[in-house]
C-alpha positions as CSV (number, residue, x, y, z in Angstrom):
1,M,37.6,-34.3,17.1
2,Q,39.6,-33.3,14.1
3,Y,37.8,-30.2,12.9
4,S,40.2,-29.2,10.1
5,T,39.6,-32.6,8.5
6,A,35.8,-32.3,9.0
7,A,36.0,-28.9,7.2
8,S,38.1,-30.2,4.3
9,D,35.8,-33.2,3.9
10,G,32.8,-30.9,4.0
11,L,34.2,-28.8,1.2
12,L,34.9,-31.9,-0.9
13,A,31.3,-33.1,-0.3
14,L,29.9,-29.7,-1.5
15,A,32.1,-29.9,-4.6
16,C,30.9,-33.3,-5.5
17,L,27.2,-32.4,-4.7
18,A,27.6,-29.4,-7.0
19,C,28.8,-31.8,-9.8
20,V,25.7,-34.0,-9.1
21,I,23.4,-31.0,-9.4
22,A,25.0,-29.7,-12.6
23,L,24.9,-33.2,-14.2
24,G,21.4,-33.8,-13.2
25,K,20.2,-30.5,-14.7
26,A,22.0,-31.1,-17.9
27,R,20.7,-34.6,-18.5
28,G,17.5,-33.3,-20.1
29,R,19.6,-32.0,-23.0
30,Y,21.0,-35.4,-23.9
31,P,19.3,-38.1,-26.0
32,E,18.1,-41.4,-24.5
33,A,21.3,-43.2,-25.8
34,D,23.5,-41.1,-23.4
35,Q,21.3,-41.4,-20.3
36,P,22.9,-44.7,-18.9
37,A,26.3,-43.1,-19.1
38,L,25.1,-40.0,-17.4
39,F,23.4,-42.0,-14.7
40,C,26.7,-43.9,-14.0
41,A,28.5,-40.5,-13.9
42,L,26.0,-39.3,-11.4
43,L,26.7,-42.4,-9.3
44,G,30.4,-41.7,-9.7
45,F,30.0,-38.3,-8.1
46,L,27.5,-39.4,-5.5
47,L,29.9,-42.0,-4.0
48,P,32.7,-39.5,-3.1
49,A,30.0,-37.0,-2.0
50,A,28.7,-39.6,0.4
51,A,32.2,-40.6,1.5
52,A,33.2,-37.0,2.2
53,T,29.9,-36.3,4.0
54,S,30.4,-39.3,6.3
55,G,34.0,-38.1,6.9
56,A,32.9,-34.7,7.9
57,L,30.4,-36.3,10.4
58,R,33.1,-38.7,11.6
59,Y,35.8,-36.0,12.3
60,G,33.4,-33.2,13.3
61,L,30.6,-34.7,15.2
62,D,30.6,-38.4,16.0
63,P,33.6,-40.9,15.7
64,S,31.1,-43.8,15.3
65,W,30.8,-42.8,11.6
66,Q,34.2,-44.3,11.1
67,A,33.0,-47.6,9.7
68,A,30.6,-45.9,7.2
69,H,33.3,-43.5,6.2
70,L,35.8,-46.3,5.5
71,W,33.3,-48.3,3.5
72,L,32.1,-45.4,1.4
73,S,35.7,-44.2,0.8
74,Q,36.5,-47.7,-0.5
75,A,33.4,-47.7,-2.7
76,S,34.4,-44.3,-4.1
77,S,37.9,-45.6,-5.0
78,F,36.8,-49.0,-6.5
79,L,33.5,-47.9,-8.1
80,G,33.1,-44.1,-8.3
81,L,36.2,-43.1,-10.2
82,P,36.1,-46.1,-12.6
83,L,32.5,-45.2,-13.4
84,L,33.4,-41.6,-14.1
85,S,36.2,-42.8,-16.4
86,L,33.9,-45.2,-18.3
87,A,31.3,-42.5,-18.7
88,A,33.9,-40.1,-20.1
89,L,35.1,-42.8,-22.5
90,S,31.6,-43.6,-23.7
91,L,30.6,-39.9,-24.2
92,G,34.0,-39.0,-25.7
93,R,33.7,-41.7,-28.3
94,G,30.0,-41.3,-28.8
95,W,29.3,-44.9,-27.9
96,A,25.7,-45.7,-27.0
97,W,26.1,-48.5,-24.4
98,S,22.8,-50.1,-23.3
99,R,21.6,-50.2,-19.7
100,P,22.3,-53.9,-19.4
101,N,25.9,-53.3,-20.6
102,W,26.4,-50.7,-18.0
103,G,25.0,-53.1,-15.4
104,R,27.5,-55.7,-16.5
105,A,30.3,-53.2,-16.1
106,L,29.2,-52.3,-12.6
107,L,28.9,-56.0,-11.7
108,G,32.3,-56.7,-13.2
109,L,33.9,-54.0,-11.0
110,C,32.3,-55.5,-8.0
111,A,33.5,-59.0,-9.0
112,F,37.1,-57.9,-9.6
113,F,37.0,-56.1,-6.2
114,E,36.0,-59.3,-4.4
115,L,38.5,-61.4,-6.4
116,F,41.5,-59.2,-5.5
117,R,40.3,-58.9,-1.9
118,Q,40.3,-62.7,-1.6
119,M,43.8,-62.8,-3.1
120,N,45.0,-60.1,-0.6
121,L,46.0,-57.9,-3.6
122,L,43.5,-55.1,-3.0
123,E,46.1,-52.3,-2.8
124,D,47.7,-53.4,-6.0
125,Y,44.3,-53.6,-7.7
126,R,43.4,-50.1,-6.3
127,L,46.6,-48.7,-7.9
128,L,46.0,-50.4,-11.3
129,L,42.4,-49.5,-11.4
130,G,43.2,-45.9,-10.5
131,L,45.8,-45.6,-13.2
132,A,43.5,-47.2,-15.8
133,S,40.8,-44.7,-14.9
134,M,43.2,-41.8,-15.3
135,L,44.3,-43.0,-18.7
136,L,40.7,-43.3,-19.9
137,I,39.9,-39.8,-18.7
138,L,43.0,-38.4,-20.4
139,Y,42.1,-40.3,-23.6
140,A,38.5,-38.9,-23.5
141,G,39.8,-35.4,-23.2
142,A,42.7,-35.8,-25.8
143,R,40.3,-37.2,-28.3
144,Q,38.5,-33.9,-28.6
145,W,41.6,-32.2,-30.1
146,P,41.9,-29.6,-31.6
147,R,39.5,-28.3,-28.9
148,R,41.9,-27.6,-26.1
149,A,39.5,-27.1,-23.2
150,P,38.5,-30.8,-22.7
151,A,42.1,-31.9,-22.9
152,L,43.2,-29.3,-20.4
153,A,40.3,-30.3,-18.0
154,A,41.2,-33.9,-18.3
155,A,44.9,-33.2,-17.7
156,G,44.2,-31.0,-14.7
157,A,41.9,-33.6,-13.0
158,V,44.3,-36.4,-13.7
159,G,47.3,-34.4,-12.5
160,L,45.5,-33.6,-9.2
161,F,44.5,-37.2,-8.7
162,L,48.1,-38.4,-9.3
163,L,49.4,-35.8,-7.0
164,V,47.2,-36.7,-4.1
165,G,47.7,-40.5,-4.7
166,L,51.4,-40.6,-5.2
167,A,52.8,-37.6,-3.3
168,V,50.4,-36.4,-0.6
169,G,48.5,-39.4,0.8
170,T,46.4,-39.2,4.0
171,L,48.8,-40.0,6.8
172,G,51.1,-37.6,8.6
173,I,51.7,-33.8,8.4
174,I,53.3,-31.5,5.8
175,G,54.4,-28.3,7.5
176,P,51.4,-26.9,9.3
177,L,48.9,-29.0,7.3
178,R,47.6,-32.5,7.8
179,R,48.2,-34.6,4.7
180,V,44.5,-35.7,4.8
181,D,43.4,-32.1,4.7
182,L,45.6,-31.3,1.7
183,F,44.4,-34.6,0.1
184,H,40.8,-33.3,0.3
185,A,41.7,-29.8,-0.7
186,L,43.4,-31.0,-4.0
187,L,40.5,-33.3,-4.8
188,T,37.9,-30.5,-4.3
189,P,38.7,-28.9,-7.8
190,A,39.5,-32.3,-9.4
191,Y,35.9,-33.6,-9.4
192,P,34.4,-30.4,-10.9
193,L,37.0,-30.6,-13.6
194,I,35.8,-34.1,-14.4
195,A,32.2,-32.9,-14.3
196,W,33.0,-30.1,-16.7
197,L,34.8,-32.5,-19.0
198,I,31.9,-34.9,-19.1
199,L,29.4,-32.2,-19.8
200,D,31.6,-30.9,-22.6
201,L,32.0,-34.3,-24.3
202,P,29.8,-34.8,-27.4
203,G,28.2,-38.1,-26.6
204,C,25.6,-39.1,-29.1
205,R,23.9,-35.7,-29.4
206,R,26.4,-34.3,-31.9
207,K,26.3,-37.3,-34.2
208,K,24.7,-36.6,-37.5
209,P,21.8,-39.0,-38.1
210,A,22.1,-41.3,-41.1
211,Q,20.4,-39.9,-44.1
212,D,17.2,-41.7,-45.2
213,P,17.9,-43.1,-48.7
214,V,14.2,-42.9,-49.6
215,R,14.0,-39.3,-48.6
216,S,17.2,-38.5,-50.5
217,N,15.8,-40.1,-53.7
218,R,12.7,-38.0,-53.3
219,L,14.7,-34.8,-52.9
220,I,16.8,-35.7,-56.0
221,S,13.7,-36.4,-58.1
């Protein structure tokens, strides 16, 4: 058993579940046009929550959870983070994508995953997809300028993801710590930062409705 990793995975799972709860409670304040984006964001947090939960079970209770943990971790990388970045882009721009369009985006991510898997280029695709997701999150936060808080939240989350992906990794030891434990510890605040960013983005709810010309003429007359 690897109890330190089970504990760090458990903390990450709790952080992601807290994001799911916060987003679920906030959905009622958003118009119907934003609901598909928020649902995909919920899915984007549920996947790493499930992966971290299976990791805690694998390292803390039963090694037979290894296959489920690896599969869910892969789903989190290839679906969860891209869905979060697309939700941030949609809400940051105030775009009202329909449910069928979100379904096509999800199917497209699955199709590209299978295509690159067949070409034995899955790791290259993971890197490109991760970088593209980071850029979209940064763009969504930066677009809210001169409000600094969204930009700082986006930069903080992206910085943590880049740090764990490019400098920490999951294999080996750094001083007294396992790299995988540090990996989980740095991701634990990264997901709440993305959740805070998504909840702070305007979406469609701050768009001013188009003025009815008939009503305007009546007011003028």
